[in-house]
C-alpha positions in Angstrom: -4.2 16.3 -7.5 -4.7 18.9 -4.9 -6.8 20.8 -7.4 -8.7 17.7 -8.2 -9.3 17.1 -4.3 -11.3 20.4 -4.1 -13.3 19.8 -7.3 -14.2 16.5 -6.0 -14.9 18.0 -2.8 -17.2 20.5 -4.3 -19.1 17.7 -6.3 -19.4 15.6 -3.2 -21.3 18.7 -1.9 -23.6 19.4 -5.0 -24.0 16.3 -6.8 -26.1 13.7 -5.1 -25.7 10.9 -8.0 -24.9 7.6 -6.3 -22.6 4.9 -8.3 -22.3 1.5 -7.3 -23.5 2.4 -3.9 -21.4 5.3 -3.3 -21.6 9.2 -4.2 -20.3 9.5 -7.4 -17.3 11.9 -6.7 -15.9 9.8 -3.7 -13.3 7.8 -6.0 -11.7 10.6 -7.7 -11.5 12.5 -4.1 -10.1 9.4 -2.5 -7.8 8.8 -5.4 -6.6 12.1 -5.6 -5.9 12.7 -1.9 -4.1 9.1 -2.0 -2.1 10.3 -5.2 -0.8 13.7 -3.3 0.5 11.6 -0.1 2.2 8.9 -2.4 3.9 11.4 -4.7 5.2 13.4 -1.8 6.6 10.4 -0.3 8.4 9.5 -3.7 9.3 12.7 -4.1 11.2 12.8 -0.4 12.5 9.3 -1.2 14.1 10.3 -4.6 16.0 13.5 -2.7 17.8 11.1 -0.8 19.3 9.4 -4.1 23.2 10.2 -3.9 23.4 8.8 -7.3 21.0 7.9 -10.2 19.1 11.1 -10.0 18.7 11.4 -13.6 17.0 7.9 -13.5 14.8 8.8 -10.5 14.1 12.0 -12.1 12.6 10.1 -15.2 10.8 7.6 -12.9 9.2 10.1 -10.8 8.0 11.9 -14.0 6.7 8.7 -15.3 4.8 8.2 -12.3 3.2 11.4 -12.0 2.0 11.5 -15.5 0.4 8.1 -15.2 -1.0 9.2 -12.2 -2.5 12.2 -13.9 -3.9 10.3 -16.8 -5.4 7.8 -14.6 -7.3 10.6 -12.8 -8.4 12.3 -16.0 -9.8 8.9 -17.2 -11.5 8.3 -13.7 -12.9 11.8 -13.7 -14.3 11.6 -17.5 -16.5 8.7 -16.4 -17.6 10.2 -13.2 -18.7 13.5 -15.4 -20.4 10.6 -18.0 -22.2 9.0 -15.1 -20.7 5.7 -15.5 -18.5 3.3 -13.8 -14.6 3.6 -14.5 -13.0 0.6 -13.1 -13.9 -2.8 -14.8 -16.3 -1.1 -17.2 -17.0 -2.9 -20.5 -20.6 -2.0 -21.2 -19.8 -0.2 -24.4 -16.5 0.3 -26.9 -15.6 3.6 -25.6 -16.0 2.4 -21.5 -13.8 -0.9 -22.7 -11.1 1.5 -24.4 -11.1 4.1 -21.3 -10.6 0.9 -18.7 -7.9 -0.4 -21.0 -6.1 2.8 -20.9 -6.5 2.9 -17.3 -4.8 -0.5 -17.1 -2.0 0.4 -18.8 -1.4 3.4 -16.9 -1.5 1.3 -14.0 1.3 -1.0 -15.2 3.5 2.1 -16.5 2.8 3.6 -12.9 3.7 0.2 -11.0 7.0 -0.1 -13.4 7.8 3.5 -12.8 7.8 2.5 -9.0 9.8 -0.3 -9.2 12.7 1.4 -10.6 12.4 3.8 -7.9 12.6 1.1 -5.4 15.3 -0.6 -6.9 17.2 2.7 -7.1 16.6 3.3 -3.2 17.6 -0.5 -3.0 21.4 0.2 -4.5 21.6 4.2 -2.7 24.1 4.5 0.1 22.2 6.5 2.7 24.0 7.6 5.7 21.5 6.7 8.3 21.4 2.7 8.1 17.4 3.0 10.0 16.4 5.1 7.5 17.8 3.5 4.6 16.1 0.2 5.6 12.9 1.9 6.2 12.8 3.4 2.8 13.6 0.6 0.6 11.4 -2.0 2.9 8.1 0.6 2.6 8.7 1.2 -1.0 8.8 -2.8 -1.5 5.6 -3.2 0.7 4.2 -0.3 -1.3 4.4 -2.1 -4.4 3.1 -5.2 -3.3 0.0 -3.1 -2.1 -0.2 -1.7 -5.7 0.1 -5.4 -7.2 -2.9 -6.3 -5.0 -4.9 -4.1 -7.7 -4.1 -6.6 -10.2 -6.0 -9.2 -8.3 -9.5 -6.7 -9.0 -9.5 -7.3 -12.6 -10.1 -11.0 -12.3 -13.9 -12.0 -13.4 -15.9 -13.2 -11.0 -17.8 -16.4 -11.0 -21.0 -14.6 -11.7 -19.1 -12.8 -14.6 -17.8 -16.1 -15.8 -21.4 -17.3 -16.1 -22.4 -14.3 -18.3 -21.8 -14.6 -22.1 -21.1 -11.0 -22.5 -21.0 -9.3 -18.9 -20.7 -5.6 -18.7 -18.4 -5.5 -15.7 -15.7 -7.6 -15.9 -13.8 -7.9 -12.3 -14.6 -6.3 -8.7 -13.4 -4.8 -5.7 -15.3 -7.2 -3.4 -14.8 -11.3 -3.2 -17.9 -13.2 -2.5 -20.3 -10.4 -2.6 -21.1 -8.2 -5.6 -19.7 -4.4 -5.5 -22.1 -1.9 -4.2 -23.6 -3.4 -1.3 -23.7 -3.0 2.2 -19.9 -1.1 3.1 -18.3 0.7 5.6 -18.5 4.5 5.8 -16.0 7.0 4.2 -13.7 4.1 3.0 -16.8 2.2 1.4 -15.2 -1.3 2.1 -17.8 -4.3 1.8 -18.8 -5.2 5.3 -20.5 -8.7 4.1 -17.6 -10.2 2.5 -14.0 -9.6 1.5 -12.3 -6.6 0.1 -9.3 -6.2 -2.0 -9.0 -2.6 -1.4 -8.2 -2.8 2.2 -4.9 -4.4 1.6 -4.4 -2.3 -1.5 -4.8 0.9 0.6 -3.1 -0.9 3.6 0.2 -2.0 1.4 0.5 1.4 -0.8 0.5 3.8 2.5 3.6 1.9 3.6 5.0 4.7 1.9 4.3 7.1 4.2 3.3 5.5 7.6 6.6 3.4 8.0 9.1 6.9 7.7 6.7 8.3 9.9 7.2 5.4 12.8 10.7 6.5 12.1 10.4 10.4 12.7 8.4 9.6 15.9 11.4 7.5 17.1 13.9 9.9 15.9 11.9 12.8 17.6 11.5 10.5 20.9 15.4 10.2 20.8 15.9 13.9 21.1 18.2 14.5 24.2 15.8 16.6 26.1 14.9 16.2 30.2 11.4 15.8 29.1 12.5 12.5 27.1 15.0 11.2 29.6 13.2 7.8 29.7 13.4 7.5 26.1 17.3 7.9 26.0 17.5 4.4 24.5 16.4 5.3 21.5 19.4 7.6 20.9 21.3 4.4 19.9 21.1 4.1 16.1 21.2 0.4 16.9 18.2 0.4 18.6 16.2 2.4 16.3 17.3 0.5 13.4 15.9 -2.9 15.2 12.9 -1.2 15.9 12.6 0.2 12.6 12.9 -3.4 11.0 10.4 -4.8 13.4 7.8 -2.3 12.5 8.5 -3.2 8.8 8.2 -6.6 9.5 5.0 -6.2 11.7 3.2 -4.1 8.5 4.6 -6.7 6.2 2.9 -9.3 8.1 -0.5 -7.4 8.6 -0.9 -6.7 4.7 -0.2 -10.6 3.8 -2.8 -11.3 6.5 -5.5 -8.8 5.4 -4.8 -9.8 1.8 -5.4 -13.4 2.8 -8.6 -12.4 4.8 -10.0 -10.6 1.5 -9.1 -13.5 -0.6 -11.3 -15.8 1.5 -14.4 -13.5 1.1 -14.2 -12.3 4.7 -15.3 -8.8 5.8 -12.3 -6.6 7.4 -14.5 -6.5 10.7 -15.9 -10.1 10.8 -12.8 -12.0 11.1 -12.8 -15.6 11.7 -10.9 -17.9 14.2 -8.0 -18.0 11.5 -7.6 -14.7 10.9 -7.8 -13.8 14.7 -5.1 -16.2 15.5 -2.9 -15.0 12.8 -3.4 -11.5 14.2 -2.6 -12.6 17.6 0.5 -14.3 16.5 1.5 -11.0 14.5 1.2 -9.1 17.7 2.7 -11.5 20.3 6.0 -11.7 17.7 5.9 -7.9 17.2 5.8 -7.4 21.0 8.5 -9.8 21.7 10.6 -8.3 18.8 10.2 -5.0 20.2 11.0 -6.0 23.6 14.1 -7.7 22.3 14.9 -4.5 20.1 15.2 -2.0 23.3 17.7 -4.3 25.0 20.7 -2.8 25.9 23.6 -3.2 23.2 26.2 -3.2 25.9 26.4 -3.4 29.7 27.1 0.5 29.5 23.8 1.3 28.0 23.7 3.0 24.6 26.6 3.7 23.0 27.7 7.1 23.2 27.3 9.5 20.0 30.6 9.7 18.3 33.2 12.2 19.1 35.0 14.4 16.3 38.5 13.5 16.1 41.2 15.6 17.5 42.2 18.4 15.2 46.0 17.2 14.0 49.0 19.2 15.0 50.1 22.1 12.7 52.7 20.7 10.4 55.9 22.4 9.3 56.7 23.0 5.4 59.1 20.0 5.4 56.7 17.8 6.9 53.8 18.8 4.6 56.3 18.7 1.5 57.3 14.6 2.8 53.7 14.0 3.5 
């Protein structure tokens, strides 16, 4: 994926072809970069498994192979100068998209197996365990949003033999006015917003925990964050962050399905965002409260070494 990202970057620089309103090499570039982050996150999570490593290895391999097949097909269609997703224009294009759909299902099932292994794994740090499990579940939901994109639009249903079946956008055709870099629609809903946000919970939520752990470091510069030294506080904050993330993901999906652009929310969307912000701030304040009158619980002290035993006592034991 790193190599393909470099190839796609060169393509963006030297190939001026436009496809569905975007540079033709933009899709393989964005997909390869996204897969790099996704694969690295899964690899780290698999390293946390104390048991089931063999099953995890196979699931990770399935995800890697399915991702590679997906990218080969996307790049093939770019070289041919045609659309990869939703393309039914010719029997060959239809076969390519059907294979892509199959690889996505296989990839999703492989990620599901990894999520189930993580749910059963005994990870010593409770905050890490909760974040890893919840982020993997949210990422699965984010990936599942992709299945909503293959539904035919009303215009496609009205046609006898449409060359394109499915769309990223809701309420507007693909390829219209869009945001820079991301290419998300600015005049209607876009399911790619929730798809992207949900899948990258796999990186963002662990990064939140990493930041909390760094702030908890006992250092003169960070004395005001000493409360974070309590593992229970970090656990509550991690759960709060996960809940807020999941709520925002649901809100973004709901907004897109109503044909509403990300940057043009209506009153209902703004009310939902405000409620999430208020509840998140309240939960954060409660999470930071002291767990005992004396402040954060001190770090556990190692047990005192047992006194040496005589040979007779050792034999009796």
